[in-house]
TIRO-2110 file (N, C-alpha, C; in Angstrom, 1 decimal):
// TIRO-2110
11.2, -29.8, -1.3, N, 1, A
10.9, -28.5, -1.4, CA, 1, A
10.6, -28.1, -2.8, C, 1, A
11.2, -28.8, -3.8, N, 2, A
11.0, -28.5, -5.2, CA, 2, A
9.6, -28.6, -5.6, C, 2, A
8.8, -29.5, -4.9, N, 3, A
7.4, -29.6, -5.3, CA, 3, A
6.6, -28.3, -5.1, C, 3, A
7.1, -27.5, -4.2, N, 4, A
6.5, -26.2, -3.9, CA, 4, A
7.1, -25.0, -4.7, C, 4, A
8.4, -25.0, -4.8, N, 5, A
9.1, -23.8, -5.4, CA, 5, A
8.9, -23.8, -6.9, C, 5, A
9.0, -24.9, -7.6, N, 6, A
9.0, -24.8, -9.0, CA, 6, A
7.6, -24.5, -9.6, C, 6, A
6.5, -25.1, -9.0, N, 7, A
5.2, -24.6, -9.5, CA, 7, A
4.9, -23.2, -9.1, C, 7, A
5.3, -22.7, -8.0, N, 8, A
5.2, -21.4, -7.6, CA, 8, A
5.9, -20.4, -8.5, C, 8, A
7.1, -20.8, -8.9, N, 9, A
7.9, -20.0, -9.8, CA, 9, A
7.3, -19.9, -11.2, C, 9, A
6.8, -21.1, -11.7, N, 10, A
6.2, -21.1, -13.0, CA, 10, A
4.9, -20.3, -13.0, C, 10, A
4.1, -20.3, -11.9, N, 11, A
2.9, -19.6, -11.8, CA, 11, A
3.2, -18.1, -11.8, C, 11, A
4.2, -17.7, -11.0, N, 12, A
4.6, -16.3, -11.0, CA, 12, A
5.1, -15.8, -12.3, C, 12, A
5.9, -16.6, -13.0, N, 13, A
6.4, -16.2, -14.3, CA, 13, A
5.2, -16.1, -15.3, C, 13, A
4.3, -17.0, -15.3, N, 14, A
3.1, -16.9, -16.1, CA, 14, A
2.3, -15.7, -15.8, C, 14, A
2.1, -15.3, -14.6, N, 15, A
1.4, -14.2, -14.2, CA, 15, A
2.0, -12.9, -14.7, C, 15, A
3.3, -12.8, -14.5, N, 16, A
4.0, -11.6, -15.0, CA, 16, A
4.0, -11.5, -16.5, C, 16, A
4.2, -12.6, -17.2, N, 17, A
4.2, -12.6, -18.7, CA, 17, A
2.8, -12.3, -19.3, C, 17, A
1.8, -12.9, -18.7, N, 18, A
0.4, -12.8, -19.3, CA, 18, A
-0.5, -11.7, -18.7, C, 18, A
-0.2, -11.3, -17.5, N, 19, A
-1.1, -10.3, -16.9, CA, 19, A
-0.4, -9.0, -16.8, C, 19, A
0.7, -8.9, -16.0, N, 20, A
1.3, -7.6, -15.7, CA, 20, A
1.9, -6.9, -17.0, C, 20, A
2.4, -7.7, -17.9, N, 21, A
3.0, -7.1, -19.1, CA, 21, A
1.9, -6.5, -19.9, C, 21, A
0.7, -7.1, -20.0, N, 22, A
-0.4, -6.6, -20.7, CA, 22, A
-1.0, -5.4, -20.1, C, 22, A
-0.9, -5.3, -18.8, N, 23, A
-1.5, -4.1, -18.1, CA, 23, A
-0.6, -2.9, -18.2, C, 23, A
0.6, -3.1, -18.6, N, 24, A
1.6, -2.0, -18.8, CA, 24, A
1.8, -1.2, -17.5, C, 24, A
1.5, 0.1, -17.5, N, 25, A
1.7, 0.9, -16.3, CA, 25, A
0.5, 1.0, -15.4, C, 25, A
-0.6, 0.4, -15.7, N, 26, A
-1.8, 0.5, -14.8, CA, 26, A
-1.6, 0.0, -13.4, C, 26, A
-0.9, -1.0, -13.1, N, 27, A
-0.6, -1.4, -11.7, CA, 27, A
0.2, -0.3, -11.0, C, 27, A
1.1, 0.4, -11.7, N, 28, A
1.9, 1.4, -11.1, CA, 28, A
1.0, 2.6, -10.7, C, 28, A
0.1, 3.0, -11.7, N, 29, A
-0.8, 4.1, -11.4, CA, 29, A
-1.7, 3.8, -10.3, C, 29, A
-2.2, 2.5, -10.2, N, 30, A
-3.1, 2.1, -9.1, CA, 30, A
-2.4, 2.2, -7.8, C, 30, A
-1.2, 1.8, -7.7, N, 31, A
-0.4, 1.8, -6.5, CA, 31, A
-0.2, 3.3, -6.0, C, 31, A
0.2, 4.1, -7.0, N, 32, A
0.4, 5.5, -6.7, CA, 32, A
-0.8, 6.2, -6.2, C, 32, A
-2.0, 5.9, -6.8, N, 33, A
-3.2, 6.4, -6.4, CA, 33, A
-3.6, 6.0, -5.0, C, 33, A
-3.4, 4.7, -4.7, N, 34, A
-3.6, 4.1, -3.4, CA, 34, A
-2.7, 4.8, -2.3, C, 34, A
-1.5, 5.0, -2.7, N, 35, A
-0.5, 5.6, -1.7, CA, 35, A
-1.0, 7.1, -1.4, C, 35, A
-1.4, 7.8, -2.4, N, 36, A
-1.8, 9.2, -2.1, CA, 36, A
-3.1, 9.2, -1.3, C, 36, A
-4.0, 8.3, -1.6, N, 37, A
-5.3, 8.3, -0.8, CA, 37, A
-4.9, 7.9, 0.7, C, 37, A
-4.1, 6.9, 0.9, N, 38, A
-3.7, 6.4, 2.2, CA, 38, A
-3.0, 7.5, 3.0, C, 38, A
-2.1, 8.2, 2.3, N, 39, A
-1.4, 9.3, 3.0, CA, 39, A
-2.3, 10.4, 3.4, C, 39, A
-3.2, 10.7, 2.5, N, 40, A
-4.2, 11.8, 2.8, CA, 40, A
-5.1, 11.4, 4.0, C, 40, A
-5.5, 10.1, 4.0, N, 41, A
-6.3, 9.6, 5.1, CA, 41, A
-5.5, 9.7, 6.4, C, 41, A
-4.3, 9.3, 6.4, N, 42, A
-3.4, 9.3, 7.6, CA, 42, A
-3.2, 10.7, 8.1, C, 42, A
-2.9, 11.6, 7.2, N, 43, A
-2.7, 13.0, 7.6, CA, 43, A
-4.0, 13.6, 8.3, C, 43, A
-5.1, 13.3, 7.7, N, 44, A
-6.4, 13.7, 8.3, CA, 44, A
-6.6, 13.3, 9.7, C, 44, A
-6.3, 12.0, 10.0, N, 45, A
-6.4, 11.5, 11.3, CA, 45, A
-5.3, 12.0, 12.2, C, 45, A
-4.2, 12.2, 11.7, N, 46, A
-3.1, 12.8, 12.5, CA, 46, A
-3.4, 14.2, 12.9, C, 46, A
-4.0, 15.0, 12.1, N, 47, A
-4.3, 16.4, 12.4, CA, 47, A
-5.4, 16.4, 13.5, C, 47, A
-6.3, 15.4, 13.4, N, 48, A
-7.4, 15.3, 14.4, CA, 48, A
-6.8, 15.0, 15.8, C, 48, A
-5.9, 14.0, 15.8, N, 49, A
-5.3, 13.6, 17.1, CA, 49, A
-4.3, 14.7, 17.6, C, 49, A
-3.7, 15.4, 16.8, N, 50, A
-2.8, 16.5, 17.3, CA, 50, A
-3.7, 17.6, 17.9, C, 50, A
-4.8, 17.9, 17.3, N, 51, A
-5.7, 19.0, 17.8, CA, 51, A
-6.3, 18.5, 19.2, C, 51, A
-6.6, 17.2, 19.3, N, 52, A
-7.1, 16.7, 20.5, CA, 52, A
-6.1, 16.7, 21.6, C, 52, A
-4.9, 16.4, 21.3, N, 53, A
-3.8, 16.4, 22.3, CA, 53, A
-3.5, 17.8, 22.7, C, 53, A
-3.5, 18.8, 21.8, N, 54, A
-3.3, 20.2, 22.1, CA, 54, A
-4.3, 20.7, 23.0, C, 54, A
-5.5, 20.3, 22.9, N, 55, A
-6.6, 20.8, 23.7, CA, 55, A
-6.7, 20.1, 25.1, C, 55, A
-6.0, 19.1, 25.3, N, 56, A
-6.0, 18.4, 26.6, CA, 56, A
-4.9, 19.0, 27.5, C, 56, A
-5.4, 19.6, 28.6, N, 57, A
-4.4, 20.3, 29.5, CA, 57, A
-3.7, 19.3, 30.4, C, 57, A
-4.1, 18.0, 30.5, N, 58, A
-3.4, 17.0, 31.3, CA, 58, A
-2.3, 16.3, 30.6, C, 58, A
-1.9, 16.8, 29.5, N, 59, A
-0.8, 16.2, 28.7, CA, 59, A
0.5, 16.5, 29.4, C, 59, A
1.4, 15.5, 29.4, N, 60, A
2.8, 15.7, 29.9, CA, 60, A
3.6, 16.2, 28.7, C, 60, A
4.1, 17.4, 28.8, N, 61, A
4.9, 18.0, 27.7, CA, 61, A
6.3, 18.2, 28.0, C, 61, A
END
């Protein structure tokens, strides 16, 4: 199992040291932006489905 774990760990360490540290807070901002967009998209569809369910008289309530 060491043949898989150690190269993976070294690759991850290299990635964090050379890529993520140089980007500083950019990945955090990108994630927050994605979360806001995804939440807005979800709320839009949820409002549509709620209105559709409200208009359907055959709903069991």
